[in-house]
Backbone bond lengths (Angstrom), bond angles and torsions (degrees), N, CA, C in turn:
res aa  C-N    CA-C-N  psi(-1)  N-CA   C-N-CA  omega(-1)  CA-C   N-CA-C  phi
1 M - - - 1.458 - - 1.514 109.19 -
2 T 1.329 116.13 121.06 1.448 121.58 -178.60 1.562 113.22 -115.74
3 G 1.302 117.39 -24.74 1.464 120.79 177.75 1.534 110.39 87.25
4 P 1.330 115.46 175.08 1.458 126.16 1.66 1.578 111.15 -71.82
5 V 1.318 114.38 149.41 1.444 121.80 -176.61 1.515 110.78 -113.94
6 A 1.345 115.29 137.62 1.471 122.30 175.69 1.525 107.35 -89.01
7 I 1.335 116.86 132.15 1.504 120.49 176.66 1.498 107.48 -100.77
8 Y 1.319 115.80 120.80 1.460 121.50 -177.21 1.524 110.76 -95.66
9 G 1.347 112.03 91.55 1.518 119.37 -173.49 1.521 105.78 132.75
10 A 1.330 114.18 156.63 1.473 118.47 -178.92 1.552 110.44 -147.21
11 G 1.329 117.23 29.10 1.444 120.73 175.83 1.507 112.03 -98.86
12 G 1.322 116.92 -151.14 1.431 122.48 -176.81 1.542 113.47 -60.80
13 H 1.338 114.47 -42.28 1.486 116.74 -178.52 1.511 111.03 -68.84
14 A 1.327 118.87 -26.71 1.449 121.88 176.81 1.530 110.19 -65.30
15 R 1.312 115.77 -34.87 1.488 118.82 178.70 1.485 109.54 -69.86
16 V 1.321 118.99 -37.62 1.494 122.30 177.89 1.546 106.31 -62.33
17 L 1.314 116.54 -46.91 1.488 118.80 -177.53 1.525 111.90 -67.33
18 A 1.311 119.70 -37.02 1.456 121.60 174.67 1.465 113.65 -57.87
19 S 1.302 114.75 -45.40 1.461 120.94 179.57 1.544 109.50 -64.09
20 L 1.325 116.08 -40.60 1.419 121.62 178.41 1.559 113.15 -61.34
21 L 1.373 113.70 -46.30 1.432 120.34 177.12 1.531 113.24 -61.98
22 H 1.359 115.42 -36.58 1.444 119.15 175.67 1.539 111.55 -61.42
23 Q 1.349 115.12 -39.75 1.428 119.00 177.43 1.524 113.25 -64.95
24 L 1.312 116.24 -26.46 1.495 121.20 177.58 1.524 111.72 -91.81
25 N 1.343 115.62 1.89 1.499 120.13 -176.54 1.502 114.01 57.92
26 V 1.352 117.21 33.50 1.430 123.18 177.39 1.520 109.54 -95.98
27 P 1.352 120.26 121.46 1.458 121.29 177.43 1.473 113.82 -68.71
28 I 1.349 116.01 143.68 1.460 125.17 179.35 1.518 110.30 -99.97
29 L 1.363 114.34 122.08 1.464 117.66 174.66 1.522 111.92 -67.99
30 G 1.333 116.35 -45.78 1.458 122.06 -179.18 1.506 110.44 164.63
31 Y 1.352 115.74 178.06 1.426 122.95 -175.98 1.551 107.46 -112.63
32 F 1.293 112.97 150.07 1.477 120.98 177.91 1.492 110.94 -130.47
33 D 1.321 118.15 127.20 1.487 122.67 -171.75 1.498 108.45 -159.71
34 D 1.334 117.08 140.60 1.467 120.01 -179.88 1.534 112.34 -72.83
35 S 1.290 117.69 -4.95 1.517 118.66 172.22 1.502 111.23 -81.82
36 F 1.360 117.43 -4.26 1.444 120.68 -179.13 1.484 114.59 -55.37
37 D 1.350 116.72 124.92 1.496 121.92 171.31 1.518 110.51 -135.65
38 G 1.334 116.16 20.93 1.419 121.17 178.35 1.522 107.54 147.56
39 P 1.363 117.23 161.38 1.484 118.97 -175.56 1.524 112.19 -58.08
40 E 1.321 115.53 138.30 1.447 123.50 174.80 1.503 108.19 -138.73
41 I 1.384 114.72 136.22 1.450 120.17 -177.21 1.509 109.44 -90.79
42 I 1.316 118.53 127.85 1.474 124.23 177.11 1.514 107.27 -129.81
43 Q 1.316 118.12 111.37 1.438 122.46 178.01 1.551 115.83 45.05
44 G 1.341 110.42 47.43 1.459 115.82 176.22 1.497 115.11 86.66
45 G 1.296 118.02 -6.52 1.481 121.59 176.09 1.507 110.03 -113.93
46 T 1.308 115.58 166.32 1.463 121.83 -175.70 1.509 111.23 -118.12
47 V 1.329 117.05 136.85 1.497 121.38 169.24 1.489 107.14 -74.48
48 I 1.346 115.91 114.80 1.443 118.61 -169.83 1.522 113.82 -115.75
49 G 1.339 116.76 4.15 1.460 117.06 178.18 1.483 111.55 176.26
50 R 1.342 113.78 173.66 1.475 122.35 175.11 1.557 109.07 -79.93
51 F 1.343 114.99 172.59 1.449 119.05 -173.50 1.535 111.24 -53.37
52 N 1.314 117.76 -51.97 1.486 119.89 -177.90 1.493 114.95 -64.66
53 D 1.344 117.55 -19.81 1.456 121.34 -179.90 1.545 112.34 -64.32
54 I 1.333 115.53 -19.11 1.454 118.76 -177.27 1.515 111.22 -60.81
55 I 1.320 116.13 -23.88 1.485 118.97 179.66 1.511 111.70 -61.27
56 K 1.313 118.08 -34.33 1.453 123.43 -178.12 1.547 110.79 -68.48
57 F 1.305 116.59 -18.58 1.450 121.58 -175.15 1.527 113.20 -104.43
58 R 1.315 117.54 10.52 1.460 123.32 -173.23 1.507 111.77 -55.98
59 E 1.326 116.56 -37.95 1.467 118.68 -176.76 1.537 111.09 -77.86
60 K 1.318 118.84 -20.25 1.432 121.63 -179.74 1.519 115.37 -89.15
61 A 1.355 115.86 -28.42 1.440 120.17 -179.33 1.524 112.71 -95.62
62 S 1.336 115.59 126.18 1.435 117.34 178.24 1.501 113.31 -69.89
63 S 1.316 115.06 -26.98 1.484 122.91 -179.66 1.488 111.63 -163.16
64 A 1.307 117.47 176.94 1.452 123.31 177.30 1.534 109.46 -132.30
65 V 1.333 114.02 150.02 1.452 118.88 175.94 1.585 106.91 -122.68
66 L 1.309 113.32 143.37 1.488 121.27 -179.06 1.480 110.75 -85.27
67 A 1.340 117.62 116.22 1.447 123.78 178.73 1.475 111.87 -112.96
68 I 1.332 117.11 50.84 1.468 124.05 -178.84 1.473 109.96 -126.80
69 G 1.302 117.32 121.08 1.491 121.41 -175.62 1.556 113.06 -77.29
70 D 1.292 116.30 -35.32 1.459 122.49 -179.41 1.541 111.34 -62.98
71 N 1.318 120.75 124.20 1.442 123.77 -177.34 1.528 114.55 -57.87
72 I 1.312 113.77 -47.42 1.492 120.26 -176.72 1.539 110.75 -64.85
73 L 1.320 116.36 -48.67 1.488 120.99 179.53 1.540 109.85 -65.26
74 R 1.306 117.18 -36.46 1.473 119.40 179.97 1.541 112.21 -67.02
75 E 1.306 114.94 -38.69 1.501 117.83 174.97 1.518 110.82 -62.44
76 K 1.304 118.06 -46.67 1.448 120.32 178.57 1.528 111.25 -57.74
77 A 1.319 115.05 -43.43 1.445 119.27 -179.00 1.557 110.67 -66.62
78 F 1.282 116.83 -38.20 1.473 121.62 177.65 1.554 109.85 -57.30
79 H 1.310 115.51 -52.09 1.499 118.38 -177.64 1.525 110.90 -66.86
80 F 1.329 118.91 -35.16 1.444 121.87 176.71 1.538 111.01 -61.50
81 L 1.292 114.77 -49.30 1.491 119.23 -179.89 1.517 113.16 -67.05
82 K 1.307 117.14 -38.11 1.444 121.13 176.33 1.511 112.44 -62.03
83 N 1.336 114.63 -44.90 1.469 119.74 178.69 1.529 113.98 -65.79
84 E 1.359 114.98 -25.19 1.477 118.99 176.95 1.510 112.95 -89.26
85 G 1.327 115.76 5.11 1.485 117.76 172.67 1.503 115.32 90.49
86 F 1.334 120.48 9.36 1.436 122.08 179.74 1.519 110.08 -82.50
87 S 1.339 116.68 137.43 1.446 119.86 170.47 1.507 107.32 -82.09
88 M 1.338 116.13 151.65 1.472 122.11 -179.75 1.534 107.76 -136.93
89 P 1.271 119.72 70.05 1.461 120.88 177.67 1.502 113.19 -60.89
90 P 1.309 118.80 149.75 1.472 119.04 176.62 1.517 110.21 -64.71
91 V 1.316 115.94 149.04 1.466 122.22 -177.35 1.523 106.08 -118.28
92 I 1.356 117.60 120.33 1.430 121.21 -176.31 1.536 110.90 -124.11
93 H 1.312 118.51 118.40 1.430 119.03 -178.03 1.502 112.13 -64.41
94 P 1.340 116.31 138.90 1.487 118.40 -179.07 1.520 112.39 -63.50
95 G 1.313 118.98 -16.78 1.478 121.30 176.05 1.524 113.88 -87.78
96 A 1.322 118.00 5.35 1.475 121.23 172.22 1.525 109.08 -87.19
97 I 1.276 115.60 151.03 1.446 122.96 175.93 1.516 108.37 -102.89
98 V 1.334 118.62 111.49 1.423 122.55 -177.49 1.511 110.20 -121.14
99 E 1.290 117.61 116.55 1.471 121.83 -175.69 1.473 110.05 -82.09
100 S 1.344 118.20 -178.47 1.443 124.59 -172.35 1.516 112.44 -76.95
101 E 1.350 113.89 159.72 1.461 122.03 170.25 1.539 112.12 66.32
102 I 1.336 118.79 31.88 1.474 119.03 176.40 1.522 107.27 -98.07
103 K 1.328 114.78 160.22 1.453 122.46 174.99 1.550 108.11 -126.48
104 V 1.326 116.32 128.67 1.482 122.51 -177.25 1.480 108.66 -125.98
105 G 1.360 117.89 128.03 1.441 124.85 -175.45 1.540 112.05 -78.70
106 Q 1.287 114.88 173.81 1.475 123.92 179.56 1.580 108.28 -65.13
107 G 1.290 115.28 143.79 1.450 121.60 173.77 1.491 116.32 70.29
108 T 1.336 117.56 8.83 1.446 120.07 179.77 1.533 111.74 -87.51
109 V 1.313 118.02 146.87 1.438 123.87 -178.83 1.510 109.97 -122.84
110 I 1.329 116.08 129.24 1.465 122.30 176.60 1.530 107.05 -118.10
111 C 1.340 115.77 115.83 1.469 121.37 -166.98 1.571 110.81 -91.17
112 I 1.281 113.02 175.60 1.449 122.80 -175.64 1.584 111.79 -58.02
113 G 1.302 114.97 135.39 1.484 118.74 176.80 1.507 113.83 83.50
114 A 1.351 119.34 -7.54 1.479 118.07 178.92 1.545 108.66 -67.37
115 V 1.312 114.36 150.95 1.468 121.49 175.59 1.518 107.68 -126.11
116 I 1.345 113.65 120.71 1.485 117.76 -174.95 1.544 104.85 -121.08
117 G 1.348 114.91 120.21 1.445 122.12 -175.39 1.517 113.36 -79.49
118 T 1.296 116.31 170.54 1.449 121.63 -174.66 1.549 113.00 -64.67
119 E 1.283 113.74 143.82 1.513 122.68 177.40 1.558 113.47 63.80
120 V 1.282 115.55 23.93 1.480 119.35 172.10 1.527 109.23 -77.29
121 K 1.324 115.14 141.53 1.489 121.58 176.36 1.518 110.05 -116.39
122 I 1.321 117.31 124.91 1.434 122.46 -176.02 1.529 108.27 -122.39
123 G 1.322 117.92 130.13 1.463 122.75 -175.42 1.518 113.55 -79.63
124 N 1.306 115.06 -164.81 1.440 123.31 -178.63 1.519 112.41 -78.75
125 G 1.319 118.19 143.76 1.432 122.00 168.47 1.524 116.50 66.01
126 A 1.315 117.10 22.26 1.462 121.28 -177.62 1.497 109.40 -88.04
127 I 1.321 116.55 157.25 1.470 123.40 172.19 1.512 106.93 -120.09
128 L 1.318 116.19 120.89 1.481 121.90 168.49 1.490 106.36 -108.01
129 N 1.296 118.06 102.54 1.413 123.79 -164.26 1.537 111.38 -82.72
130 T 1.315 117.19 -178.81 1.428 126.75 -170.04 1.538 111.19 -52.79
131 G 1.354 116.33 121.87 1.431 121.61 172.17 1.510 117.49 71.13
132 C 1.344 118.12 16.89 1.434 118.09 178.47 1.530 109.37 -83.45
133 L 1.365 114.14 158.42 1.422 121.99 -177.66 1.525 108.97 -125.30
134 V 1.353 114.39 129.14 1.488 121.62 174.76 1.506 105.46 -126.68
135 D 1.338 115.41 113.34 1.447 118.97 -173.03 1.556 112.48 -86.49
136 H 1.276 117.73 179.53 1.426 127.01 -166.88 1.566 112.68 -52.79
137 E 1.337 113.62 140.62 1.489 123.52 172.64 1.515 113.94 60.93
138 S 1.301 118.69 17.25 1.461 119.08 178.79 1.541 109.54 -84.47
139 K 1.330 116.30 162.08 1.439 122.00 -178.52 1.521 108.26 -126.32
140 I 1.368 115.16 125.94 1.481 120.52 178.96 1.527 106.00 -115.63
141 G 1.339 115.41 120.31 1.457 120.70 -170.87 1.524 113.84 -74.11
142 D 1.304 115.67 176.26 1.491 121.52 174.13 1.495 110.59 -59.29
143 F 1.349 114.34 139.24 1.461 123.84 169.65 1.565 111.92 58.18
144 V 1.322 115.40 35.48 1.443 122.60 171.34 1.505 106.74 -87.25
145 H 1.318 115.05 149.12 1.475 120.67 170.78 1.543 108.23 -126.54
146 L 1.368 113.86 116.55 1.455 120.87 173.07 1.517 105.96 -100.41
147 A 1.314 117.16 113.96 1.469 122.76 -176.12 1.558 109.10 -71.14
148 P 1.346 116.07 170.84 1.449 118.60 179.97 1.521 114.41 -55.24
149 G 1.331 116.66 137.07 1.440 123.07 174.15 1.521 114.28 78.66
150 V 1.313 118.53 6.82 1.537 118.11 177.56 1.474 109.21 -68.53
151 A 1.334 116.95 144.25 1.439 123.87 174.50 1.487 109.74 -121.87
152 V 1.325 116.56 121.75 1.471 123.89 177.37 1.524 107.93 -116.68
153 A 1.339 115.67 114.60 1.483 119.86 -176.05 1.533 110.86 -75.15
154 G 1.317 117.08 172.81 1.464 124.46 -170.55 1.539 111.30 -61.86
155 R 1.347 112.95 150.54 1.470 121.44 174.81 1.487 115.47 56.54
156 T 1.293 114.86 31.13 1.497 122.53 176.74 1.547 109.74 -102.36
157 S 1.324 114.78 149.54 1.431 119.43 176.38 1.517 112.20 -121.41
158 V 1.313 116.56 127.48 1.519 122.23 178.68 1.532 106.18 -109.42
159 G 1.302 115.85 118.74 1.483 121.06 -170.26 1.546 111.96 -76.53
160 Y 1.355 111.84 165.64 1.438 123.29 -178.69 1.556 113.59 -47.87
161 G 1.333 116.67 134.25 1.427 122.38 173.81 1.479 118.10 69.24
162 T 1.324 116.42 10.19 1.485 120.29 -179.24 1.529 113.28 -79.27
163 F 1.335 115.06 144.78 1.485 121.82 177.74 1.512 105.97 -112.01
164 V 1.317 117.70 128.77 1.460 123.19 174.63 1.513 109.09 -119.27
165 G 1.326 114.35 118.49 1.474 120.06 -171.03 1.512 114.19 -74.49
166 I 1.310 114.40 169.42 1.446 123.91 -172.96 1.534 110.44 -55.84
167 N 1.402 114.44 132.60 1.419 123.01 174.45 1.569 114.74 66.06
168 A 1.308 117.19 11.98 1.467 119.21 174.56 1.529 110.09 -70.77
169 S 1.328 116.31 152.38 1.458 122.27 179.66 1.530 109.52 -127.76
170 I 1.316 116.18 135.54 1.453 123.82 -179.99 1.515 109.64 -123.62
171 S 1.333 115.00 120.12 1.489 119.46 -175.22 1.506 110.67 -69.61
172 N 1.337 114.56 171.47 1.447 122.23 -174.92 1.544 113.21 -69.78
173 K 1.330 114.55 148.58 1.473 122.88 175.82 1.531 110.77 61.57
174 I 1.299 118.26 30.90 1.503 121.36 175.63 1.504 108.71 -95.51
175 Q 1.357 114.26 147.03 1.475 121.30 176.85 1.495 106.84 -111.07
176 I 1.354 118.47 114.06 1.478 123.04 174.98 1.522 107.47 -99.22
177 G 1.356 117.45 127.70 1.403 121.09 -176.53 1.514 114.50 -71.27
178 N 1.331 115.37 -177.64 1.465 121.04 178.37 1.536 113.76 -76.34
179 K 1.305 117.05 144.48 1.511 124.90 177.46 1.500 112.12 50.30
180 S 1.311 117.71 36.83 1.469 119.73 172.44 1.508 109.48 -88.35
181 V 1.332 115.37 167.91 1.437 123.01 178.40 1.530 108.57 -129.01
182 I 1.303 116.26 120.01 1.470 121.81 176.71 1.528 106.81 -107.76
183 G 1.337 116.99 116.58 1.447 121.57 -172.43 1.536 113.76 -70.89
184 A 1.284 115.93 159.64 1.476 122.42 -178.79 1.510 110.11 -54.21
185 G 1.352 115.49 133.53 1.439 122.77 176.27 1.509 114.45 72.65
186 S 1.292 120.21 4.49 1.447 121.54 177.26 1.497 114.10 -64.24
187 I 1.318 118.88 154.71 1.417 126.48 173.70 1.505 108.24 -121.86
188 V 1.351 116.03 116.92 1.480 120.30 -172.93 1.540 108.19 -108.46
189 L 1.305 115.70 116.65 1.464 121.10 -177.28 1.514 115.15 -113.76
190 R 1.356 116.04 -0.82 1.459 118.89 177.28 1.563 107.11 -146.42
191 D 1.304 115.65 170.98 1.433 121.81 -175.10 1.515 113.38 -61.80
192 V 1.363 116.87 150.86 1.424 120.73 -177.97 1.555 107.50 -124.73
193 L 1.313 115.61 135.24 1.471 120.17 -175.77 1.531 112.66 -77.11
194 D 1.318 115.39 169.21 1.460 121.08 173.25 1.572 109.57 -57.43
195 N 1.297 116.58 140.48 1.459 121.58 173.24 1.538 114.67 64.24
196 Q 1.315 117.40 8.66 1.467 120.61 179.64 1.514 112.35 -80.60
197 K 1.332 115.46 145.25 1.481 120.27 176.09 1.505 108.51 -112.59
198 I 1.353 113.88 129.81 1.435 120.34 -176.32 1.546 110.81 -120.61
199 L 1.307 118.05 135.91 1.441 120.40 175.42 1.527 108.58 -143.09
200 G 1.353 116.24 128.30 1.459 118.85 179.88 1.541 109.54 96.33
201 V 1.338 115.27 -156.55 1.461 122.43 178.96 1.509 107.76 -85.75
202 Y 1.348 115.19 121.16 1.493 121.72 -180.00 1.464 109.12 -113.15
203 S 1.379 115.23 100.47 1.466 118.37 -177.28 1.558 111.41 -134.53
């Protein structure tokens, strides 16, 4: 990724991404967000239009990054940008520890302090937030969000669209279903079904 990069979103996650891009020395073209009602400066970049306005800047932006925390909205944004011809390379903070033989999908963000073990597979449009741990041979599905401090032990699978809250822990060889929600601080010791919500110790 060389830039300039368009940031799709202008909320809190956009600020995280802007800081990350600065660390990588990647220039920012600007931010796009439907809250736009005039230019706003965010970490040296300017909000220059609403979401659909990004199409007008396709020739100026080498790529786009997804700055949307909500899994459902991020997935919609991913498909919109892909259909409009934007590339969305994964963005990995230089302060993350990423071991060998991993696979990372398009539009995925790995934040500062994350630790990703060997042979981990991460899908498209995922967020691995500040300080999370994903151990060896685990699979993180498309449009998953692992909040800060989440720990995923080895050979565990987290299904598509799942949200795992801050400081939650998932034991090894666990299967987490699609679009599930694991609450903040939860401890997961057995498999979780699709669309299931977990809070506390789940054993």
